[in-house]
VEXDRENZA-580727 format. One record per residue (C-alpha): x, y, z; residue number from 1. Coordinates in Angstrom, 3 decimals, padded with zeros to 6 digits. Last residue first. Layout:
N
[rec [X,Y,Z],NUM]
...
% end
This chain:
377
[rec [002.507,-029.607,054.255],377]
[rec [000.789,-027.382,052.280],376]
[rec [004.054,-026.295,051.072],375]
[rec [005.853,-029.287,050.075],374]
[rec [002.275,-030.355,048.074],373]
[rec [002.893,-027.122,046.080],372]
[rec [006.262,-027.786,045.662],371]
[rec [005.647,-031.339,044.232],370]
[rec [002.702,-029.879,041.963],369]
[rec [004.880,-027.221,040.231],368]
[rec [005.394,-023.713,040.859],367]
[rec [008.702,-023.111,039.183],366]
[rec [011.725,-022.032,041.861],365]
[rec [013.154,-018.777,043.228],364]
[rec [015.578,-019.315,045.639],363]
[rec [015.778,-018.500,049.456],362]
[rec [018.500,-017.701,052.014],361]
[rec [018.470,-018.028,055.528],360]
[rec [021.342,-016.293,057.652],359]
[rec [023.704,-018.141,059.238],358]
[rec [024.052,-018.712,063.177],357]
[rec [022.441,-022.589,063.168],356]
[rec [023.064,-024.122,059.896],355]
[rec [021.009,-022.840,056.997],354]
[rec [017.453,-023.917,055.639],353]
[rec [016.842,-022.912,051.847],352]
[rec [014.123,-021.211,051.666],351]
[rec [011.720,-021.361,048.450],350]
[rec [010.693,-018.346,046.658],349]
[rec [007.981,-019.759,044.241],348]
[rec [007.261,-019.617,040.448],347]
[rec [004.311,-019.556,038.123],346]
[rec [004.613,-020.078,034.857],345]
[rec [002.227,-018.122,032.190],344]
[rec [000.561,-020.120,030.136],343]
[rec [001.610,-019.607,026.398],342]
[rec [-001.468,-018.231,024.110],341]
[rec [-002.747,-021.018,021.633],340]
[rec [-006.541,-020.733,022.526],339]
[rec [-006.662,-016.425,022.954],338]
[rec [-004.663,-016.636,019.951],337]
[rec [-006.972,-018.872,017.647],336]
[rec [-009.968,-016.892,019.183],335]
[rec [-008.262,-013.727,017.945],334]
[rec [-008.189,-015.458,014.209],333]
[rec [-011.461,-016.918,014.091],332]
[rec [-012.552,-013.239,015.427],331]
[rec [-011.133,-011.325,012.245],330]
[rec [-012.290,-014.276,009.722],329]
[rec [-015.663,-014.117,010.888],328]
[rec [-015.848,-010.603,011.379],327]
[rec [-014.520,-009.954,007.654],326]
[rec [-016.800,-012.694,006.327],325]
[rec [-019.882,-010.862,007.838],324]
[rec [-018.524,-007.025,006.488],323]
[rec [-018.365,-009.104,003.280],322]
[rec [-021.531,-010.656,003.401],321]
[rec [-023.276,-007.406,004.291],320]
[rec [-022.121,-004.935,002.523],319]
[rec [-022.863,-006.440,-000.580],318]
[rec [-021.264,-009.067,-002.829],317]
[rec [-020.386,-006.727,-005.496],316]
[rec [-017.502,-005.429,-003.910],315]
[rec [-015.835,-008.967,-003.595],314]
[rec [-012.925,-008.002,-004.859],313]
[rec [-012.160,-004.688,-002.911],312]
[rec [-013.027,-006.961,000.418],311]
[rec [-010.391,-009.165,-000.282],310]
[rec [-008.029,-006.405,-001.144],309]
[rec [-008.896,-004.298,002.012],308]
[rec [-008.679,-008.023,004.232],307]
[rec [-005.240,-008.357,002.527],306]
[rec [-003.746,-005.379,003.231],305]
[rec [-004.899,-005.306,006.949],304]
[rec [-003.085,-009.105,007.513],303]
[rec [000.396,-007.328,006.056],302]
[rec [-000.140,-003.970,008.266],301]
[rec [-000.711,-006.856,011.151],300]
[rec [002.827,-008.759,010.051],299]
[rec [004.580,-005.493,009.531],298]
[rec [003.608,-003.990,012.863],297]
[rec [004.097,-007.301,014.651],296]
[rec [007.309,-008.122,013.131],295]
[rec [008.699,-004.566,014.352],294]
[rec [007.562,-004.950,017.559],293]
[rec [009.262,-008.565,017.914],292]
[rec [007.113,-011.425,018.366],291]
[rec [007.836,-013.425,021.655],290]
[rec [004.620,-015.289,021.436],289]
[rec [003.244,-013.135,024.292],288]
[rec [003.908,-009.781,022.442],287]
[rec [001.584,-011.613,019.730],286]
[rec [-001.390,-011.106,022.384],285]
[rec [-000.200,-008.329,023.622],284]
[rec [-000.398,-006.985,019.854],283]
[rec [-003.806,-007.910,019.385],282]
[rec [-004.818,-005.888,022.909],281]
[rec [-005.812,-007.474,025.964],280]
[rec [-003.257,-006.162,028.350],279]
[rec [-005.148,-003.916,029.966],278]
[rec [-005.580,000.353,030.427],277]
[rec [-009.592,001.995,031.311],276]
[rec [-010.893,003.186,028.644],275]
[rec [-014.014,001.463,028.142],274]
[rec [-014.670,001.754,032.235],273]
[rec [-014.841,-002.021,033.745],272]
[rec [-017.773,-004.004,034.384],271]
[rec [-016.049,-007.266,033.306],270]
[rec [-018.353,-007.824,030.017],269]
[rec [-017.877,-003.807,029.554],268]
[rec [-014.401,-004.672,029.290],267]
[rec [-014.435,-007.211,027.036],266]
[rec [-016.859,-005.441,024.947],265]
[rec [-014.308,-002.183,024.723],264]
[rec [-011.436,-004.890,023.953],263]
[rec [-013.259,-006.345,020.903],262]
[rec [-014.753,-002.582,019.625],261]
[rec [-011.132,-001.338,019.696],260]
[rec [-009.590,-004.424,018.274],259]
[rec [-012.176,-004.355,015.136],258]
[rec [-011.549,-000.730,014.675],257]
[rec [-007.867,-000.856,015.693],256]
[rec [-007.155,-003.800,012.576],255]
[rec [-009.962,-003.438,010.500],254]
[rec [-009.709,000.016,009.353],253]
[rec [-009.350,-000.339,005.122],252]
[rec [-011.800,-003.195,005.818],251]
[rec [-014.344,-001.232,007.578],250]
[rec [-014.359,001.229,004.787],249]
[rec [-014.530,-001.583,002.218],248]
[rec [-017.815,-002.676,004.142],247]
[rec [-019.297,000.784,004.215],246]
[rec [-018.036,001.413,000.177],245]
[rec [-020.642,-002.076,-000.641],244]
[rec [-019.934,-000.952,-004.182],243]
[rec [-017.447,001.422,-005.014],242]
[rec [-017.388,004.131,-007.960],241]
[rec [-014.336,005.100,-009.164],240]
[rec [-015.069,008.110,-011.924],239]
[rec [-018.414,009.561,-009.945],238]
[rec [-021.621,009.155,-011.489],237]
[rec [-022.809,006.296,-009.652],236]
[rec [-022.644,007.531,-006.201],235]
[rec [-021.360,004.616,-003.747],234]
[rec [-018.051,006.176,-003.273],233]
[rec [-019.112,009.146,-002.046],232]
[rec [-020.812,008.756,001.312],231]
[rec [-018.938,005.916,002.650],230]
[rec [-015.693,008.265,001.221],229]
[rec [-016.730,011.015,003.287],228]
[rec [-017.355,008.778,006.621],227]
[rec [-013.705,007.001,006.086],226]
[rec [-012.097,010.637,005.426],225]
[rec [-013.305,012.506,008.460],224]
[rec [-013.098,009.840,010.883],223]
[rec [-009.464,009.173,009.168],222]
[rec [-008.559,012.299,010.222],221]
[rec [-009.949,012.192,013.845],220]
[rec [-008.059,008.543,014.434],219]
[rec [-004.563,009.784,013.527],218]
[rec [-005.099,012.838,015.448],217]
[rec [-005.779,010.981,018.782],216]
[rec [-002.975,008.735,017.801],215]
[rec [-000.806,012.241,017.506],214]
[rec [-001.303,014.656,020.742],213]
[rec [-002.230,010.858,022.156],212]
[rec [001.560,010.174,022.457],211]
[rec [003.514,010.032,019.379],210]
[rec [006.187,008.167,020.523],209]
[rec [010.079,008.911,020.935],208]
[rec [013.285,007.109,019.880],207]
[rec [012.040,003.635,018.386],206]
[rec [013.545,000.869,018.349],205]
[rec [011.597,-000.445,016.736],204]
[rec [010.220,002.067,014.132],203]
[rec [009.157,005.562,015.667],202]
[rec [012.220,008.025,014.316],201]
[rec [011.473,007.131,010.573],200]
[rec [007.971,006.918,011.427],199]
[rec [007.469,010.283,011.728],198]
[rec [008.517,011.367,008.515],197]
[rec [006.318,008.885,006.896],196]
[rec [003.223,010.065,009.376],195]
[rec [003.908,013.445,008.031],194]
[rec [003.786,012.620,004.696],193]
[rec [000.598,010.694,005.229],192]
[rec [-001.108,013.228,007.235],191]
[rec [-000.897,015.596,004.151],190]
[rec [-001.743,013.071,001.886],189]
[rec [-005.077,012.775,003.789],188]
[rec [-006.016,015.717,003.658],187]
[rec [-004.583,016.762,000.217],186]
[rec [-006.973,014.263,-000.835],185]
[rec [-009.597,015.762,000.807],184]
[rec [-009.177,019.489,-001.028],183]
[rec [-008.928,017.275,-004.230],182]
[rec [-011.973,015.522,-004.785],181]
[rec [-011.495,014.584,-008.584],180]
[rec [-012.297,011.118,-008.006],179]
[rec [-008.872,009.759,-008.370],178]
[rec [-007.308,012.074,-006.234],177]
[rec [-010.385,010.859,-003.453],176]
[rec [-009.271,007.496,-003.837],175]
[rec [-005.541,007.930,-003.557],174]
[rec [-005.884,009.721,-000.499],173]
[rec [-007.887,007.552,000.907],172]
[rec [-005.144,004.483,000.198],171]
[rec [-002.530,006.971,001.660],170]
[rec [-004.342,007.624,004.828],169]
[rec [-005.195,004.280,005.812],168]
[rec [-001.892,003.052,005.110],167]
[rec [000.166,005.427,007.100],166]
[rec [-002.743,005.348,009.687],165]
[rec [-001.533,001.601,010.090],164]
[rec [002.503,002.315,010.123],163]
[rec [002.024,004.957,012.557],162]
[rec [-000.405,003.153,014.942],161]
[rec [001.954,000.237,014.224],160]
[rec [006.021,001.822,014.408],159]
[rec [006.652,001.012,017.878],158]
[rec [004.339,-000.803,020.377],157]
[rec [000.823,-000.180,022.168],156]
[rec [-001.189,002.368,019.542],155]
[rec [-003.701,000.371,019.324],154]
[rec [-005.705,001.961,021.834],153]
[rec [-004.972,005.874,020.368],152]
[rec [-005.787,004.400,017.196],151]
[rec [-008.998,003.249,018.078],150]
[rec [-009.971,006.251,019.808],149]
[rec [-010.593,008.937,017.049],148]
[rec [-012.588,005.462,015.058],147]
[rec [-014.509,004.949,018.088],146]
[rec [-015.560,008.623,018.717],145]
[rec [-016.253,008.692,015.052],144]
[rec [-018.209,005.841,014.579],143]
[rec [-020.435,006.156,017.571],142]
[rec [-020.719,010.226,016.897],141]
[rec [-022.042,008.998,012.765],140]
[rec [-024.654,006.846,014.135],139]
[rec [-026.061,008.720,016.411],138]
[rec [-026.275,011.133,014.094],137]
[rec [-028.107,008.950,011.606],136]
[rec [-030.544,007.510,014.060],135]
[rec [-031.402,010.859,014.741],134]
[rec [-032.121,012.026,010.906],133]
[rec [-033.525,008.469,009.997],132]
[rec [-031.581,006.202,008.022],131]
[rec [-031.515,005.553,004.230],130]
[rec [-030.300,001.549,003.462],129]
[rec [-031.019,-001.105,005.589],128]
[rec [-031.276,-004.624,003.934],127]
[rec [-028.868,-005.526,006.844],126]
[rec [-025.978,-002.897,005.172],125]
[rec [-028.016,-002.128,002.155],124]
[rec [-026.101,000.908,001.581],123]
[rec [-026.179,001.729,005.042],122]
[rec [-027.404,005.503,004.692],121]
[rec [-026.987,009.024,006.202],120]
[rec [-023.349,008.736,007.686],119]
[rec [-022.547,012.418,008.665],118]
[rec [-019.750,014.838,008.169],117]
[rec [-021.355,017.870,006.693],116]
[rec [-018.752,019.595,008.605],115]
[rec [-020.479,022.382,011.122],114]
[rec [-022.575,019.606,012.785],113]
[rec [-020.564,016.500,012.152],112]
[rec [-017.308,017.668,011.913],111]
[rec [-017.628,020.559,015.178],110]
[rec [-020.108,017.842,017.163],109]
[rec [-017.565,015.164,017.189],108]
[rec [-014.322,017.398,018.419],107]
[rec [-016.821,018.390,020.942],106]
[rec [-017.534,014.402,021.588],105]
[rec [-013.735,013.683,021.906],104]
[rec [-013.275,016.681,024.113],103]
[rec [-015.880,015.199,026.799],102]
[rec [-014.545,011.640,025.770],101]
[rec [-010.650,013.007,027.111],100]
[rec [-012.518,014.653,030.019],99]
[rec [-014.253,011.558,030.868],98]
[rec [-011.364,009.449,030.596],97]
[rec [-009.313,011.682,033.504],96]
[rec [-006.356,013.517,032.006],95]
[rec [-002.654,012.975,032.252],94]
[rec [-000.424,016.193,032.902],93]
[rec [002.163,016.201,029.781],92]
[rec [000.565,013.476,027.497],91]
[rec [-002.698,014.359,028.415],90]
[rec [-002.281,017.779,027.806],89]
[rec [-001.206,017.143,024.627],88]
[rec [-004.127,015.232,023.857],87]
[rec [-006.748,017.225,024.426],86]
[rec [-004.820,020.526,022.754],85]
[rec [-004.594,018.365,019.529],84]
[rec [-007.567,016.655,019.222],83]
[rec [-009.478,020.827,020.277],82]
[rec [-007.160,021.671,017.593],81]
[rec [-007.924,019.168,014.817],80]
[rec [-011.799,020.182,015.561],79]
[rec [-010.816,023.655,014.377],78]
[rec [-009.163,022.265,011.749],77]
[rec [-012.286,020.016,010.388],76]
[rec [-014.408,023.232,010.955],75]
[rec [-012.365,025.359,008.980],74]
[rec [-012.030,022.548,005.601],73]
[rec [-015.799,022.410,005.561],72]
[rec [-015.689,025.619,003.122],71]
[rec [-013.618,023.583,000.838],70]
[rec [-013.812,024.852,-002.931],69]
[rec [-012.833,028.333,-002.001],68]
[rec [-010.098,026.498,000.258],67]
[rec [-008.065,025.396,-002.412],66]
[rec [-005.762,023.144,000.311],65]
[rec [-002.074,023.114,-000.129],64]
[rec [-000.612,026.110,001.834],63]
[rec [-002.800,025.297,004.981],62]
[rec [-003.383,021.761,004.489],61]
[rec [000.829,021.367,004.664],60]
[rec [001.313,023.464,007.696],59]
[rec [-001.655,021.738,009.544],58]
[rec [-000.306,018.190,008.825],57]
[rec [003.418,019.273,009.580],56]
[rec [002.251,020.777,012.844],55]
[rec [000.458,018.254,013.823],54]
[rec [003.091,015.075,013.320],53]
[rec [005.918,017.313,015.147],52]
[rec [003.508,017.819,018.418],51]
[rec [002.433,013.691,017.949],50]
[rec [006.079,013.335,018.541],49]
[rec [005.125,014.444,022.066],48]
[rec [006.472,010.875,024.138],47]
[rec [010.088,010.715,024.739],46]
[rec [011.297,007.480,025.861],45]
[rec [011.987,006.350,029.709],44]
[rec [013.534,002.592,029.419],43]
[rec [011.752,-000.647,029.154],42]
[rec [008.905,-000.377,026.651],41]
[rec [006.147,-002.760,026.469],40]
[rec [003.855,-000.800,028.999],39]
[rec [001.459,-002.870,031.504],38]
[rec [003.868,-003.513,034.634],37]
[rec [005.313,000.765,034.094],36]
[rec [007.648,002.229,031.609],35]
[rec [007.935,006.146,032.179],34]
[rec [006.543,008.081,029.167],33]
[rec [009.031,011.213,029.297],32]
[rec [008.903,014.794,029.469],31]
[rec [012.058,015.362,031.127],30]
[rec [012.531,018.858,030.157],29]
[rec [015.997,018.334,028.657],28]
[rec [014.807,015.051,027.155],27]
[rec [012.055,016.738,026.050],26]
[rec [013.693,019.622,024.202],25]
[rec [015.976,017.089,022.363],24]
[rec [013.501,015.046,021.143],23]
[rec [011.532,017.418,020.398],22]
[rec [013.856,019.022,018.393],21]
[rec [014.649,016.369,016.620],20]
[rec [010.862,015.189,015.565],19]
[rec [010.417,018.922,013.686],18]
[rec [012.906,018.509,011.126],17]
[rec [011.409,015.380,009.498],16]
[rec [008.023,016.919,010.782],15]
[rec [008.300,020.087,008.735],14]
[rec [009.962,017.895,005.658],13]
[rec [007.247,015.010,005.397],12]
[rec [004.625,017.694,005.909],11]
[rec [006.093,020.105,003.513],10]
[rec [007.044,017.446,000.569],9]
[rec [003.382,015.611,001.188],8]
[rec [001.593,019.125,000.516],7]
[rec [003.589,019.940,-002.477],6]
[rec [003.011,016.003,-003.892],5]
[rec [-000.838,016.808,-003.576],4]
[rec [-000.712,020.484,-005.145],3]
[rec [001.273,019.251,-007.993],2]
[rec [-001.158,016.276,-008.741],1]
% end
């Protein structure tokens, strides 16, 4: 327990001390996230907060994790460095989606082939248990890459990705602590400590963004934790067995995971790249209703917690029924948001006739049936 508290203290302190320095340097070097028509902030804001998160997380892990009993962790940290440099380059220079995808596949390769992170069973989901090796590897790659991108894509408003990452890593950390898997608990709580410090500067109004450096790291660490959780929690000889662990894992990551799969499907249906930007995310739907960043973050995290509690309470029902219920409830909520989405009001510029010798002036008026007929005539 001391090692866990020590890791939280180190990661929090390092990140908390690093963020103000990063903000100052970013302002001096003009390293800002510049607003555009798709983004929701209106002023240039530094986007290198992931540097502070990575520094606190990595230093806490290197100091607190007992490596004699955690030989796989060297490959987790190698993958974290791949993700770190990938995100840093994208935050400063911007890289193409294909290069970002290749980097994510490399990170996934390190944790799957070298770090022994692999989904080997569906634990009864759709009646499936043990998986063939090839299908197991493909499913694990898909899971890891989707989770990495899910936190990257949900990072659209102040505090949302950080709070969801904090919630997920804290839950996984607490579980691994209960089953005496100290190294994984420290891994989770080191990230949680860094995110707690970062959120002090990121909640609305944000002074800094985590950027891809931070969001990709959150996704990678949670991908490791969720696959390990799925494989461990269904064992009957551990202190706290959890039946239907895949369903509980889906509930823990339901907001970033389901929103990412939904947005990927929309983009694929429209014959666009899954990594192309748009405004179809759940936080965009809520922003259109006038909710603030803070209220959206608190709302989505609260709903996520309700999903977790419901999945855990119904864990004896089996994976299939729980995941089906999660899908129905989540997409019913999304459908309701789309159905009640406020309609954008269109405006036209109307020219006002002036007397001879004077300039004509224009004004903006709402687009109505009368104005349409007037302009047709």
